[in-house]
Steps between C-alpha positions, in 0.01 A plus 500: 500500500640838393415821688357793290715778650271781376190332666698459827602861489135605443385275784763616741428862408124476533535325834733769625258772389215302671690503828577876485123569422326230713672560836383871543179424322426229755568737791275752347222258422516362857476849640195569281327180592567566861345855483208410283315162503700295763360673808143420393562131469408291793705188496864415436395269213311786327796742546746239350268404218418864389857618546614214273230586241602876514868434466464232226278741289749783512823297466341326189417838337857632580658162376308509172607872444853436595550190293342683196742778514801270572408283205457803266837636616685168437311454168606842375859422607494173306348683189778771512763231527366320194459835314859591560616150389304537169628846431863381563447194269346730231792737535750204452310386187502845356869536533 
């Protein structure tokens, strides 16, 4: 099995970006939950369930948005690389 280095770079980069975004986002969302709907819930099970639903919803939206922009960025990088290769090949053929 060979490793696709470009895919590995993208995966590591996306995960690093996720860490940078998600840690402060988690702190903020927990603060919001604690100040809005958590005090009105009666049982610990309700608090855990609705906090999980709340966090999952927001993290999913952020992950889809982040992944879209990371993929677009890497795709444009790949396209620019191929464009430069084509141009250099065309220049060699012309000479």
